[in-house]
N, C-alpha and C positions, 0 to 999 in steps of 0.2 A: 457842623455835622457832617459825616462821612455818608455819601451814598452807597447803600448796598448792590454790589453786582451779583447777579444770579449767573451762575455756571452751570451750563448743562450742556448734552449733546445734542446737536441739530439733526433734524431727520436724514438730511443727506449722510451726515456722517456715520449714523447707525447704518443705514442702507449700505454703505460702501464697506463696513466691518462684515455685515451679512453676506454680501457678494464673495468677500475674501475668504470668509469660512465655507462657503458652498465651493468654491472653486479648489480649495484646499482637500475638502471632503470628497470632491468627483476625482482628485488624482489619488489620494490615499486609501479609499475603500477598496476599489478593485484588486490591489494588492493584497489585502486580506482576504478576500474571498478565495483567491487561488491559494493561500498558505495552508489551508486545511489539505487541500488535495495534494499539495506537493509534500506535506509532512506525511500522508498516507503512502505516497509513492517511496519516499525515502525509508520510512519504516519497512515497507514490503521488500524492497531490494536488498536491505539488511538481513530480514529474516530468510528470503530466499539463499542469501549468500551463506548465512550461519547452517540453514537445514543441508543445503548440499554437502558443506564441509562435513557437518555431523554424520551425515549418511556414508560419505567416502570414509570416514573415520570408523564407522560400526563395520562396515566392509573389511577394513584393513584389519580389524581386532577379530573377527570372525574366523573360526577354524575353518569352515567351509568357503570362505571367500565369497560369500551371498550378501546382497543386501537385506536390509531388514523387512520382514513381513508387516507394513503398516495397515494393510487393508485385509479385513477379514469379513467374515459376515456381520459383524455389529459395526453399525455406520457411527457410534458414539466416538467422538473426537478424543476423549481422554482414554478410551480403551486401545483405539487405533494406534495412538501413539507409545504405548505402553512399553516397547520393547527399546525405544530409544530413552524413555524414562528411566526404565529399570537399569539401563547400563550407564546410567548417568551422563547421557550425551545431550540432554534436554533437560530443564527443570520441571516444565508443564508444556500441555499441548499449545502449540503455537496458534493464535488466532488471527486470521486475515482480516486486517481492518477494512478492506474494501466489501466484504461480505459478512463481518464478523462471525465467522464459522472457523470452528478448529476442525471440521468434519474432512475426512481425506476420502478420495474417490480413486479407484483403480482405472488405469488406461493403458491401452496397449500401443498407445502413439507416441511417437519420440519427435524431437525436435519441433520444427515450426507447426507442425500438425497438431502435436499435443499441446502446443501455446495457444494456437488458434482456438482448440476446443476448449480449453481452459479460459480464454478470453470471453468464450461466449456463454458461460455458465456463471450464474450468481447464486445457486442453491447451497454450494459448499464452498469451503476454505481452500482446498488443495486437491491437485490431481498428481497421482503418483504411478510411475511405471516401474513396478518390481524387477523386471527384467534388465533395465538399464540402469535404473536408480535415479532417474530424472524425475524432478519435482517442479511443478508451477504451480502460481497461484490463481485461483480462480477469479475473474473479472479483473485481470491485469494484464497489460501489453508491457512486457519488460523491455522491448526493443524500441520503444518509442522514443527513447532518448539517443539511440545508435543512430549516428550520421550515415551509416552504410545500409540501413533499413529503409524502405521506401516510405514507410509511416511516420518516419523521425520527427518529432517535435510536435505530433499531435496526438494529446493523452487519449487512451481509451475512455468512452466507447467510441470517440470519433475517429480514431486512428484506425 
């Protein structure tokens, strides 16, 4: 008669596998945590480039060489973007993924001052200077990837 040999994992083998899985999880999970933020940043950078291009195109197609009037008394994002949508420069009101808003606010600030004001506000989606045609995304530091900027490499709100 043959003796039956029981085959099973020992406790030490199981512990080794659990430790290895724990190490792998500790290495992989932080990469996924930042993936959402990086996706939002990429989305927002693309939207800003598109909006800036379309605003310039609106001006070029305008008989008066004027930037679009995007901010009126109404704060509804769909109404505010109506001139761009009517001229088929946008399909719909763009939504800022950082604030989840399509609302646009007028500002008379330009350059870094306008961007700093936009970074500090999370209640709207966009800041727009009708005089200069500049547009910024609220709650977003678009210079954080720029090596020439002192805040380079530190994403908003820490940068």
